N, CA, C and O atoms as a Tinker XYZ file with bonds, in Angstrom:
   484  protein
     1  N    -33.162000  155.863000   78.963000    73     2
     2  CA   -34.080000  156.199000   77.902000    64     1     3
     3  C    -33.804000  157.614000   77.406000    63     2     4     5
     4  O    -33.333000  158.469000   78.155000    81     3
     5  N    -34.104000  157.841000   76.142000    73     3     6
     6  CA   -33.896000  159.130000   75.504000    64     5     7
     7  C    -35.235000  159.813000   75.280000    63     6     8     9
     8  O    -36.155000  159.222000   74.715000    81     7
     9  N    -35.339000  161.046000   75.719000    73     7    10
    10  CA   -36.567000  161.807000   75.510000    64     9    11
    11  C    -36.660000  162.235000   74.047000    63    10    12    13
    12  O    -35.736000  162.849000   73.514000    81    11
    13  N    -37.792000  161.905000   73.396000    73    11    14
    14  CA   -37.966000  162.274000   71.992000    64    13    15
    15  C    -39.084000  163.300000   71.798000    63    14    16    17
    16  O    -39.246000  163.836000   70.701000    81    15
    17  N    -39.849000  163.576000   72.843000    73    15    18
    18  CA   -40.940000  164.543000   72.760000    64    17    19
    19  C    -41.280000  165.017000   74.161000    63    18    20    21
    20  O    -41.295000  164.237000   75.114000    81    19
    21  N    -41.556000  166.315000   74.268000    73    19    22
    22  CA   -42.000000  166.891000   75.550000    64    21    23
    23  C    -42.950000  168.034000   75.253000    63    22    24    25
    24  O    -42.710000  168.851000   74.364000    81    23
    25  N    -44.026000  168.075000   76.010000    73    23    26
    26  CA   -44.983000  169.160000   75.876000    64    25    27
    27  C    -45.692000  169.380000   77.202000    63    26    28    29
    28  O    -45.583000  168.576000   78.128000    81    27
    29  N    -46.412000  170.475000   77.271000    73    27    30
    30  CA   -47.189000  170.807000   78.455000    64    29    31
    31  C    -48.630000  171.070000   78.030000    63    30    32    33
    32  O    -48.876000  171.669000   76.983000    81    31
    33  N    -49.567000  170.624000   78.836000    73    31    34
    34  CA   -50.989000  170.902000   78.601000    64    33    35
    35  C    -51.231000  172.354000   79.002000    63    34    36    37
    36  O    -51.008000  172.739000   80.149000    81    35
    37  N    -51.691000  173.153000   78.038000    73    35    38
    38  CA   -51.906000  174.574000   78.296000    64    37    39
    39  C    -53.369000  174.935000   78.513000    63    38    40    41
    40  O    -53.679000  176.003000   79.040000    81    39
    41  N    -54.267000  174.043000   78.107000    73    39    42
    42  CA   -55.696000  174.288000   78.245000    64    41    43
    43  C    -56.401000  172.945000   78.129000    63    42    44    45
    44  O    -55.828000  171.975000   77.635000    81    43
    45  N    -57.635000  172.896000   78.581000    73    43    46
    46  CA   -58.417000  171.656000   78.478000    64    45    47
    47  C    -59.871000  172.010000   78.217000    63    46    48    49
    48  O    -60.457000  172.853000   78.895000    81    47
    49  N    -60.437000  171.348000   77.219000    73    47    50
    50  CA   -61.853000  171.525000   76.934000    64    49    51
    51  C    -62.702000  170.985000   78.070000    63    50    52    53
    52  O    -62.247000  170.147000   78.850000    81    51
    53  N    -63.928000  171.461000   78.164000    73    51    54
    54  CA   -64.814000  171.071000   79.264000    64    53    55
    55  C    -65.022000  169.567000   79.370000    63    54    56    57
    56  O    -65.190000  169.046000   80.472000    81    55
    57  N    -65.014000  168.867000   78.252000    73    55    58
    58  CA   -65.273000  167.420000   78.248000    64    57    59
    59  C    -64.005000  166.571000   78.154000    63    58    60    61
    60  O    -64.098000  165.343000   78.136000    81    59
    61  N    -62.835000  167.184000   78.093000    73    59    62
    62  CA   -61.589000  166.448000   77.839000    64    61    63
    63  C    -61.344000  165.329000   78.852000    63    62    64    65
    64  O    -60.968000  164.222000   78.469000    81    63
    65  N    -61.548000  165.601000   80.106000    73    63    66
    66  CA   -61.286000  164.609000   81.142000    64    65    67
    67  C    -62.279000  163.476000   81.203000    63    66    68    69
    68  O    -61.964000  162.407000   81.725000    81    67
    69  N    -63.476000  163.686000   80.679000    73    67    70
    70  CA   -64.503000  162.651000   80.781000    64    69    71
    71  C    -64.185000  161.429000   79.925000    63    70    72    73
    72  O    -64.647000  160.327000   80.222000    81    71
    73  N    -63.403000  161.617000   78.868000    73    71    74
    74  CA   -63.077000  160.494000   78.000000    64    73    75
    75  C    -62.117000  159.502000   78.653000    63    74    76    77
    76  O    -62.092000  158.331000   78.273000    81    75
    77  N    -61.329000  159.951000   79.628000    73    75    78
    78  CA   -60.374000  159.047000   80.272000    64    77    79
    79  C    -61.105000  157.866000   80.908000    63    78    80    81
    80  O    -60.628000  156.733000   80.835000    81    79
    81  N    -62.254000  158.120000   81.530000    73    79    82
    82  CA   -63.039000  157.027000   82.121000    64    81    83
    83  C    -63.520000  156.053000   81.049000    63    82    84    85
    84  O    -63.773000  154.883000   81.335000    81    83
    85  N    -63.645000  156.543000   79.804000    73    83    86
    86  CA   -64.054000  155.690000   78.689000    64    85    87
    87  C    -62.857000  155.050000   77.990000    63    86    88    89
    88  O    -63.029000  154.320000   77.013000    81    87
    89  N    -61.640000  155.319000   78.486000    73    87    90
    90  CA   -60.461000  154.644000   77.963000    64    89    91
    91  C    -59.608000  155.419000   76.992000    63    90    92    93
    92  O    -58.775000  154.826000   76.307000    81    91
    93  N    -59.786000  156.749000   76.905000    73    91    94
    94  CA   -58.925000  157.504000   75.989000    64    93    95
    95  C    -58.862000  158.974000   76.363000    63    94    96    97
    96  O    -59.682000  159.480000   77.129000    81    95
    97  N    -57.865000  159.644000   75.802000    73    95    98
    98  CA   -57.825000  161.097000   75.848000    64    97    99
    99  C    -57.251000  161.599000   74.532000    63    98   100   101
   100  O    -56.555000  160.872000   73.823000    81    99
   101  N    -57.555000  162.856000   74.220000    73    99   102
   102  CA   -57.198000  163.436000   72.930000    64   101   103
   103  C    -56.404000  164.716000   73.176000    63   102   104   105
   104  O    -56.784000  165.552000   73.996000    81   103
   105  N    -55.282000  164.855000   72.441000    73   103   106
   106  CA   -54.525000  166.103000   72.491000    64   105   107
   107  C    -54.629000  166.805000   71.147000    63   106   108   109
   108  O    -54.874000  166.186000   70.111000    81   107
   109  N    -54.437000  168.109000   71.197000    73   107   110
   110  CA   -54.407000  168.907000   69.975000    64   109   111
   111  C    -53.589000  170.153000   70.280000    63   110   112   113
   112  O    -53.589000  170.639000   71.411000    81   111
   113  N    -52.897000  170.665000   69.281000    73   111   114
   114  CA   -52.150000  171.904000   69.436000    64   113   115
   115  C    -53.067000  173.108000   69.490000    63   114   116   117
   116  O    -54.290000  172.974000   69.453000    81   115
   117  N    -52.463000  174.294000   69.580000    73   115   118
   118  CA   -53.234000  175.520000   69.733000    64   117   119
   119  C    -54.179000  175.789000   68.557000    63   118   120   121
   120  O    -55.106000  176.586000   68.704000    81   119
   121  N    -53.980000  175.164000   67.413000    73   119   122
   122  CA   -54.838000  175.369000   66.262000    64   121   123
   123  C    -56.043000  174.450000   66.220000    63   122   124   125
   124  O    -56.611000  174.233000   65.150000    81   123
   125  N    -56.443000  173.910000   67.349000    73   123   126
   126  CA   -57.570000  172.971000   67.404000    64   125   127
   127  C    -58.836000  173.617000   66.840000    63   126   128   129
   128  O    -59.161000  174.751000   67.194000    81   127
   129  N    -59.549000  172.908000   65.967000    73   127   130
   130  CA   -60.824000  173.445000   65.467000    64   129   131
   131  C    -61.819000  173.637000   66.616000    63   130   132   133
   132  O    -61.846000  172.848000   67.561000    81   131
   133  N    -62.624000  174.679000   66.525000    73   131   134
   134  CA   -63.611000  174.964000   67.572000    64   133   135
   135  C    -64.531000  173.777000   67.839000    63   134   136   137
   136  O    -64.950000  173.556000   68.976000    81   135
   137  N    -64.844000  173.016000   66.797000    73   135   138
   138  CA   -65.755000  171.881000   66.947000    64   137   139
   139  C    -65.161000  170.750000   67.788000    63   138   140   141
   140  O    -65.898000  169.888000   68.264000    81   139
   141  N    -63.843000  170.743000   67.975000    73   139   142
   142  CA   -63.176000  169.685000   68.749000    64   141   143
   143  C    -62.644000  170.163000   70.095000    63   142   144   145
   144  O    -62.316000  169.345000   70.954000    81   143
   145  N    -62.556000  171.453000   70.285000    73   143   146
   146  CA   -61.875000  172.013000   71.461000    64   145   147
   147  C    -62.428000  171.493000   72.787000    63   146   148   149
   148  O    -61.651000  171.238000   73.707000    81   147
   149  N    -63.723000  171.331000   72.908000    73   147   150
   150  CA   -64.311000  170.882000   74.173000    64   149   151
   151  C    -63.855000  169.480000   74.580000    63   150   152   153
   152  O    -63.982000  169.107000   75.746000    81   151
   153  N    -63.332000  168.709000   73.643000    73   151   154
   154  CA   -62.988000  167.319000   73.900000    64   153   155
   155  C    -61.487000  167.068000   73.997000    63   154   156   157
   156  O    -61.063000  165.924000   74.161000    81   155
   157  N    -60.679000  168.120000   73.899000    73   155   158
   158  CA   -59.231000  167.955000   73.795000    64   157   159
   159  C    -58.471000  168.599000   74.946000    63   158   160   161
   160  O    -58.914000  169.570000   75.560000    81   159
   161  N    -57.298000  168.009000   75.211000    73   159   162
   162  CA   -56.279000  168.659000   76.022000    64   161   163
   163  C    -55.398000  169.412000   75.031000    63   162   164   165
   164  O    -54.830000  168.806000   74.122000    81   163
   165  N    -55.280000  170.727000   75.197000    73   163   166
   166  CA   -54.521000  171.557000   74.276000    64   165   167
   167  C    -53.066000  171.568000   74.751000    63   166   168   169
   168  O    -52.777000  171.840000   75.916000    81   167
   169  N    -52.152000  171.262000   73.810000    73   167   170
   170  CA   -50.739000  171.157000   74.171000    64   169   171
   171  C    -49.895000  172.129000   73.356000    63   170   172   173
   172  O    -50.315000  172.613000   72.305000    81   171
   173  N    -48.686000  172.405000   73.868000    73   171   174
   174  CA   -47.698000  173.177000   73.127000    64   173   175
   175  C    -47.207000  172.327000   71.956000    63   174   176   177
   176  O    -47.026000  171.117000   72.095000    81   175
   177  N    -46.996000  172.955000   70.819000    73   175   178
   178  CA   -46.469000  172.266000   69.646000    64   177   179
   179  C    -44.950000  172.158000   69.772000    63   178   180   181
   180  O    -44.256000  173.159000   69.950000    81   179
   181  N    -44.451000  170.933000   69.677000    73   179   182
   182  CA   -43.018000  170.673000   69.749000    64   181   183
   183  C    -42.659000  169.561000   68.783000    63   182   184   185
   184  O    -43.506000  168.731000   68.452000    81   183
   185  N    -41.403000  169.532000   68.322000    73   183   186
   186  CA   -41.002000  168.466000   67.401000    64   185   187
   187  C    -40.960000  167.109000   68.090000    63   186   188   189
   188  O    -40.767000  167.007000   69.301000    81   187
   189  N    -41.145000  166.074000   67.284000    73   187   190
   190  CA   -41.001000  164.687000   67.744000    64   189   191
   191  C    -39.710000  164.194000   67.113000    63   190   192   193
   192  O    -39.629000  164.072000   65.891000    81   191
   193  N    -38.698000  163.907000   67.927000    73   191   194
   194  CA   -37.344000  163.662000   67.450000    64   193   195
   195  C    -37.138000  162.314000   66.760000    63   194   196   197
   196  O    -36.169000  162.149000   66.020000    81   195
   197  N    -38.024000  161.354000   66.987000    73   195   198
   198  CA   -37.938000  160.030000   66.360000    64   197   199
   199  C    -39.352000  159.569000   66.043000    63   198   200   201
   200  O    -40.311000  160.042000   66.653000    81   199
   201  N    -39.488000  158.647000   65.091000    73   199   202
   202  CA   -40.819000  158.079000   64.852000    64   201   203
   203  C    -41.365000  157.409000   66.115000    63   202   204   205
   204  O    -40.619000  156.783000   66.867000    81   203
   205  N    -42.660000  157.545000   66.334000    73   203   206
   206  CA   -43.299000  156.865000   67.456000    64   205   207
   207  C    -43.293000  155.364000   67.190000    63   206   208   209
   208  O    -43.473000  154.928000   66.053000    81   207
   209  N    -43.086000  154.574000   68.246000    73   207   210
   210  CA   -42.978000  153.129000   68.047000    64   209   211
   211  C    -43.396000  152.380000   69.303000    63   210   212   213
   212  O    -43.296000  152.888000   70.420000    81   211
   213  N    -43.863000  151.165000   69.085000    73   211   214
   214  CA   -44.142000  150.248000   70.185000    64   213   215
   215  C    -42.843000  150.051000   70.960000    63   214   216   217
   216  O    -41.767000  149.949000   70.372000    81   215
   217  N    -42.955000  150.001000   72.275000    73   215   218
   218  CA   -41.789000  149.822000   73.133000    64   217   219
   219  C    -41.291000  151.124000   73.743000    63   218   220   221
   220  O    -40.527000  151.106000   74.708000    81   219
   221  N    -41.720000  152.254000   73.186000    73   219   222
   222  CA   -41.412000  153.535000   73.815000    64   221   223
   223  C    -42.349000  153.716000   75.002000    63   222   224   225
   224  O    -43.251000  152.906000   75.217000    81   223
   225  N    -42.136000  154.770000   75.764000    73   223   226
   226  CA   -42.977000  155.056000   76.920000    64   225   227
   227  C    -43.537000  156.466000   76.833000    63   226   228   229
   228  O    -42.830000  157.412000   76.485000    81   227
   229  N    -44.823000  156.591000   77.157000    73   227   230
   230  CA   -45.461000  157.895000   77.330000    64   229   231
   231  C    -45.472000  158.173000   78.821000    63   230   232   233
   232  O    -45.961000  157.363000   79.608000    81   231
   233  N    -44.933000  159.320000   79.207000    73   231   234
   234  CA   -44.957000  159.718000   80.605000    64   233   235
   235  C    -45.924000  160.877000   80.777000    63   234   236   237
   236  O    -45.896000  161.843000   80.014000    81   235
   237  N    -46.770000  160.773000   81.778000    73   235   238
   238  CA   -47.700000  161.837000   82.133000    64   237   239
   239  C    -47.346000  162.247000   83.554000    63   238   240   241
   240  O    -47.531000  161.483000   84.501000    81   239
   241  N    -46.838000  163.459000   83.686000    73   239   242
   242  CA   -46.397000  163.971000   84.992000    64   241   243
   243  C    -45.461000  162.987000   85.689000    63   242   244   245
   244  O    -45.555000  162.764000   86.896000    81   243
   245  N    -44.560000  162.405000   84.905000    73   243   246
   246  CA   -43.532000  161.522000   85.440000    64   245   247
   247  C    -43.929000  160.072000   85.599000    63   246   248   249
   248  O    -43.074000  159.237000   85.895000    81   247
   249  N    -45.206000  159.739000   85.413000    73   247   250
   250  CA   -45.664000  158.342000   85.502000    64   249   251
   251  C    -45.554000  157.729000   84.112000    63   250   252   253
   252  O    -46.100000  158.265000   83.148000    81   251
   253  N    -44.850000  156.609000   84.009000    73   251   254
   254  CA   -44.537000  155.998000   82.724000    64   253   255
   255  C    -45.552000  154.927000   82.340000    63   254   256   257
   256  O    -45.949000  154.093000   83.153000    81   255
   257  N    -45.963000  154.980000   81.063000    73   255   258
   258  CA   -46.903000  154.013000   80.491000    64   257   259
   259  C    -46.296000  153.467000   79.202000    63   258   260   261
   260  O    -45.977000  154.249000   78.305000    81   259
   261  N    -46.125000  152.150000   79.080000    73   259   262
   262  CA   -45.572000  151.603000   77.846000    64   261   263
   263  C    -46.528000  151.773000   76.672000    63   262   264   265
   264  O    -47.736000  151.578000   76.803000    81   263
   265  N    -45.965000  152.140000   75.522000    73   263   266
   266  CA   -46.742000  152.258000   74.291000    64   265   267
   267  C    -46.841000  150.869000   73.671000    63   266   268   269
   268  O    -45.827000  150.225000   73.403000    81   267
   269  N    -48.076000  150.413000   73.446000    73   267   270
   270  CA   -48.312000  149.055000   72.953000    64   269   271
   271  C    -48.746000  148.999000   71.498000    63   270   272   273
   272  O    -48.692000  147.930000   70.891000    81   271
   273  N    -49.177000  150.124000   70.915000    73   271   274
   274  CA   -49.571000  150.180000   69.506000    64   273   275
   275  C    -49.471000  151.631000   69.034000    63   274   276   277
   276  O    -49.683000  152.565000   69.808000    81   275
   277  N    -49.144000  151.802000   67.748000    73   275   278
   278  CA   -49.006000  153.130000   67.160000    64   277   279
   279  C    -49.675000  153.122000   65.789000    63   278   280   281
   280  O    -49.328000  152.309000   64.932000    81   279
   281  N    -50.622000  154.015000   65.581000    73   279   282
   282  CA   -51.267000  154.148000   64.282000    64   281   283
   283  C    -50.332000  154.765000   63.256000    63   282   284   285
   284  O    -49.395000  155.481000   63.607000    81   283
   285  N    -50.592000  154.484000   61.993000    73   283   286
   286  CA   -49.695000  154.910000   60.923000    64   285   287
   287  C    -49.579000  156.422000   60.768000    63   286   288   289
   288  O    -48.590000  156.895000   60.207000    81   287
   289  N    -50.543000  157.192000   61.239000    73   287   290
   290  CA   -50.492000  158.653000   61.123000    64   289   291
   291  C    -50.194000  159.343000   62.454000    63   290   292   293
   292  O    -50.171000  160.573000   62.507000    81   291
   293  N    -49.968000  158.602000   63.510000    73   291   294
   294  CA   -49.800000  159.192000   64.842000    64   293   295
   295  C    -48.617000  160.158000   64.905000    63   294   296   297
   296  O    -48.749000  161.263000   65.431000    81   295
   297  N    -47.472000  159.754000   64.377000    73   295   298
   298  CA   -46.289000  160.620000   64.423000    64   297   299
   299  C    -46.534000  161.918000   63.650000    63   298   300   301
   300  O    -46.285000  163.008000   64.164000    81   299
   301  N    -47.018000  161.797000   62.426000    73   299   302
   302  CA   -47.275000  162.965000   61.576000    64   301   303
   303  C    -48.292000  163.906000   62.227000    63   302   304   305
   304  O    -48.097000  165.121000   62.233000    81   303
   305  N    -49.369000  163.352000   62.772000    73   303   306
   306  CA   -50.405000  164.171000   63.402000    64   305   307
   307  C    -49.900000  164.870000   64.660000    63   306   308   309
   308  O    -50.202000  166.040000   64.892000    81   307
   309  N    -49.125000  164.143000   65.475000    73   307   310
   310  CA   -48.613000  164.732000   66.704000    64   309   311
   311  C    -47.657000  165.874000   66.387000    63   310   312   313
   312  O    -47.734000  166.945000   66.988000    81   311
   313  N    -46.760000  165.638000   65.441000    73   311   314
   314  CA   -45.789000  166.680000   65.123000    64   313   315
   315  C    -46.415000  167.854000   64.374000    63   314   316   317
   316  O    -46.059000  169.003000   64.632000    81   315
   317  N    -47.334000  167.589000   63.460000    73   315   318
   318  CA   -47.901000  168.655000   62.649000    64   317   319
   319  C    -49.063000  169.396000   63.268000    63   318   320   321
   320  O    -49.254000  170.587000   63.020000    81   319
   321  N    -49.848000  168.685000   64.084000    73   319   322
   322  CA   -51.068000  169.271000   64.646000    64   321   323
   323  C    -51.120000  169.249000   66.171000    63   322   324   325
   324  O    -51.988000  169.879000   66.775000    81   323
   325  N    -50.190000  168.521000   66.791000    73   323   326
   326  CA   -50.281000  168.307000   68.239000    64   325   327
   327  C    -51.407000  167.350000   68.571000    63   326   328   329
   328  O    -51.837000  167.258000   69.721000    81   327
   329  N    -51.884000  166.636000   67.560000    73   327   330
   330  CA   -53.074000  165.796000   67.711000    64   329   331
   331  C    -52.714000  164.320000   67.788000    63   330   332   333
   332  O    -52.026000  163.778000   66.924000    81   331
   333  N    -53.193000  163.700000   68.834000    73   331   334
   334  CA   -53.098000  162.250000   68.969000    64   333   335
   335  C    -54.226000  161.800000   69.890000    63   334   336   337
   336  O    -54.579000  162.486000   70.849000    81   335
   337  N    -54.777000  160.643000   69.580000    73   335   338
   338  CA   -55.733000  159.999000   70.468000    64   337   339
   339  C    -54.970000  158.930000   71.227000    63   338   340   341
   340  O    -54.350000  158.058000   70.618000    81   339
   341  N    -55.009000  158.988000   72.542000    73   339   342
   342  CA   -54.298000  158.017000   73.368000    64   341   343
   343  C    -55.324000  157.084000   73.990000    63   342   344   345
   344  O    -56.150000  157.498000   74.803000    81   343
   345  N    -55.258000  155.825000   73.596000    73   343   346
   346  CA   -56.127000  154.792000   74.144000    64   345   347
   347  C    -55.409000  154.211000   75.354000    63   346   348   349
   348  O    -54.299000  153.694000   75.224000    81   347
   349  N    -56.028000  154.289000   76.531000    73   347   350
   350  CA   -55.359000  153.894000   77.773000    64   349   351
   351  C    -55.626000  152.443000   78.167000    63   350   352   353
   352  O    -55.200000  152.004000   79.235000    81   351
   353  N    -56.321000  151.703000   77.321000    73   351   354
   354  CA   -56.659000  150.322000   77.673000    64   353   355
   355  C    -55.697000  149.306000   77.077000    63   354   356   357
   356  O    -55.959000  148.104000   77.120000    81   355
   357  N    -54.586000  149.778000   76.521000    73   355   358
   358  CA   -53.604000  148.862000   75.940000    64   357   359
   359  C    -54.065000  148.380000   74.583000    63   358   360   361
   360  O    -54.790000  149.081000   73.876000    81   359
   361  N    -53.656000  147.219000   74.231000    73   359   362
   362  CA   -53.984000  146.664000   72.926000    64   361   363
   363  C    -52.790000  146.737000   72.005000    63   362   364   365
   364  O    -51.983000  147.662000   72.097000    81   363
   365  N    -52.675000  145.768000   71.117000    73   363   366
   366  CA   -51.501000  145.723000   70.253000    64   365   367
   367  C    -51.791000  146.167000   68.825000    63   366   368   369
   368  O    -50.931000  146.052000   67.951000    81   367
   369  N    -53.000000  146.677000   68.582000    73   367   370
   370  CA   -53.357000  147.196000   67.267000    64   369   371
   371  C    -54.062000  148.536000   67.449000    63   370   372   373
   372  O    -55.044000  148.643000   68.183000    81   371
   373  N    -53.542000  149.554000   66.769000    73   371   374
   374  CA   -54.172000  150.876000   66.851000    64   373   375
   375  C    -55.440000  150.875000   66.017000    63   374   376   377
   376  O    -55.391000  150.620000   64.814000    81   375
   377  N    -56.562000  151.154000   66.636000    73   375   378
   378  CA   -57.835000  151.172000   65.935000    64   377   379
   379  C    -58.013000  152.372000   65.026000    63   378   380   381
   380  O    -58.804000  152.324000   64.084000    81   379
   381  N    -57.288000  153.444000   65.296000    73   379   382
   382  CA   -57.341000  154.664000   64.490000    64   381   383
   383  C    -55.937000  154.985000   63.989000    63   382   384   385
   384  O    -54.958000  154.747000   64.696000    81   383
   385  N    -55.834000  155.514000   62.795000    73   383   386
   386  CA   -54.523000  155.821000   62.217000    64   385   387
   387  C    -53.745000  156.835000   63.056000    63   386   388   389
   388  O    -52.515000  156.789000   63.090000    81   387
   389  N    -54.438000  157.743000   63.728000    73   387   390
   390  CA   -53.784000  158.776000   64.520000    64   389   391
   391  C    -53.720000  158.472000   66.002000    63   390   392   393
   392  O    -53.578000  159.384000   66.816000    81   391
   393  N    -53.824000  157.198000   66.365000    73   391   394
   394  CA   -53.871000  156.825000   67.780000    64   393   395
   395  C    -52.603000  156.112000   68.228000    63   394   396   397
   396  O    -51.892000  155.494000   67.436000    81   395
   397  N    -52.348000  156.219000   69.518000    73   395   398
   398  CA   -51.392000  155.338000   70.176000    64   397   399
   399  C    -52.134000  154.668000   71.325000    63   398   400   401
   400  O    -53.091000  155.221000   71.866000    81   399
   401  N    -51.689000  153.492000   71.686000    73   399   402
   402  CA   -52.252000  152.766000   72.815000    64   401   403
   403  C    -51.183000  152.644000   73.882000    63   402   404   405
   404  O    -50.013000  152.398000   73.588000    81   403
   405  N    -51.603000  152.819000   75.128000    73   403   406
   406  CA   -50.700000  152.646000   76.259000    64   405   407
   407  C    -51.311000  151.639000   77.221000    63   406   408   409
   408  O    -52.529000  151.471000   77.284000    81   407
   409  N    -50.446000  150.983000   77.959000    73   407   410
   410  CA   -50.894000  150.059000   78.992000    64   409   411
   411  C    -50.791000  150.785000   80.322000    63   410   412   413
   412  O    -49.696000  151.045000   80.820000    81   411
   413  N    -51.946000  151.108000   80.890000    73   411   414
   414  CA   -51.931000  151.845000   82.161000    64   413   415
   415  C    -52.194000  150.934000   83.355000    63   414   416   417
   416  O    -52.266000  151.404000   84.490000    81   415
   417  N    -52.336000  149.639000   83.108000    73   415   418
   418  CA   -52.502000  148.648000   84.178000    64   417   419
   419  C    -53.575000  149.065000   85.179000    63   418   420   421
   420  O    -53.397000  148.914000   86.388000    81   419
   421  N    -54.689000  149.589000   84.671000    73   419   422
   422  CA   -55.806000  149.965000   85.534000    64   421   423
   423  C    -55.631000  151.281000   86.258000    63   422   424   425
   424  O    -56.481000  151.654000   87.067000    81   423
   425  N    -54.538000  152.002000   85.984000    73   423   426
   426  CA   -54.272000  153.285000   86.634000    64   425   427
   427  C    -54.138000  154.365000   85.557000    63   426   428   429
   428  O    -53.027000  154.810000   85.269000    81   427
   429  N    -55.267000  154.795000   84.953000    73   427   430
   430  CA   -55.176000  155.748000   83.843000    64   429   431
   431  C    -54.610000  157.094000   84.282000    63   430   432   433
   432  O    -54.800000  157.516000   85.423000    81   431
   433  N    -53.921000  157.758000   83.372000    73   431   434
   434  CA   -53.365000  159.079000   83.697000    64   433   435
   435  C    -54.473000  160.087000   83.963000    63   434   436   437
   436  O    -55.573000  159.979000   83.422000    81   435
   437  N    -54.168000  161.060000   84.795000    73   435   438
   438  CA   -55.104000  162.135000   85.108000    64   437   439
   439  C    -54.486000  163.439000   84.636000    63   438   440   441
   440  O    -53.697000  164.055000   85.353000    81   439
   441  N    -54.840000  163.854000   83.443000    73   439   442
   442  CA   -54.282000  165.073000   82.871000    64   441   443
   443  C    -55.033000  166.293000   83.376000    63   442   444   445
   444  O    -56.211000  166.225000   83.727000    81   443
   445  N    -54.318000  167.405000   83.401000    73   443   446
   446  CA   -54.885000  168.692000   83.766000    64   445   447
   447  C    -54.012000  169.786000   83.164000    63   446   448   449
   448  O    -52.917000  169.511000   82.673000    81   447
   449  N    -54.484000  171.000000   83.199000    73   447   450
   450  CA   -53.664000  172.109000   82.735000    64   449   451
   451  C    -52.381000  172.112000   83.557000    63   450   452   453
   452  O    -52.419000  172.057000   84.786000    81   451
   453  N    -51.249000  172.175000   82.868000    73   451   454
   454  CA   -49.943000  172.124000   83.528000    64   453   455
   455  C    -49.289000  170.746000   83.493000    63   454   456   457
   456  O    -48.096000  170.623000   83.769000    81   455
   457  N    -50.058000  169.706000   83.156000    73   455   458
   458  CA   -49.471000  168.369000   83.051000    64   457   459
   459  C    -48.386000  168.358000   81.977000    63   458   460   461
   460  O    -48.506000  169.021000   80.947000    81   459
   461  N    -47.326000  167.593000   82.237000    73   459   462
   462  CA   -46.229000  167.451000   81.294000    64   461   463
   463  C    -46.304000  166.061000   80.683000    63   462   464   465
   464  O    -46.375000  165.056000   81.390000    81   463
   465  N    -46.286000  166.025000   79.349000    73   463   466
   466  CA   -46.285000  164.768000   78.604000    64   465   467
   467  C    -44.937000  164.618000   77.926000    63   466   468   469
   468  O    -44.460000  165.543000   77.269000    81   467
   469  N    -44.328000  163.463000   78.083000    73   467   470
   470  CA   -43.082000  163.174000   77.387000    64   469   471
   471  C    -43.189000  161.787000   76.770000    63   470   472   473
   472  O    -43.952000  160.933000   77.223000    81   471
   473  N    -42.404000  161.594000   75.726000    73   471   474
   474  CA   -42.270000  160.267000   75.135000    64   473   475
   475  C    -40.788000  159.953000   75.148000    63   474   476   477
   476  O    -39.960000  160.757000   74.720000    81   475
   477  N    -40.466000  158.760000   75.651000    73   475   478
   478  CA   -39.083000  158.309000   75.724000    64   477   479
   479  C    -38.894000  157.060000   74.886000    63   478   480   481
   480  O    -39.768000  156.197000   74.808000    81   479
   481  N    -37.719000  156.987000   74.258000    73   479   482
   482  CA   -37.378000  155.846000   73.431000    64   481   483
   483  C    -36.280000  155.039000   74.111000    63   482   484
   484  O    -35.840000  154.022000   73.575000    81   483
């Protein structure tokens, strides 16, 4: 597999981890609006080398999760804002334009400051 994106979580809002139990997590770059910061994992801004697509894998600290759906704005938002909503319950249709869905097979990722996120094609 070819790595097309890599970033590190540099900060986490107070509520960021609570959404994982509800089936999602949200990333945003350092320019996150104050109104959203409490709910986001803040990541380093890095380029995305290829369009995001079903069949790629999102890795969180080396654990691989297949991407099952990609919203039409997910690539643009991730590259331009560091923003993506990751739905961890799978599904083959992205409910939000800026979302991706991953299949975590009942083992959702546990992000924290220092976690490394990569996407492989």
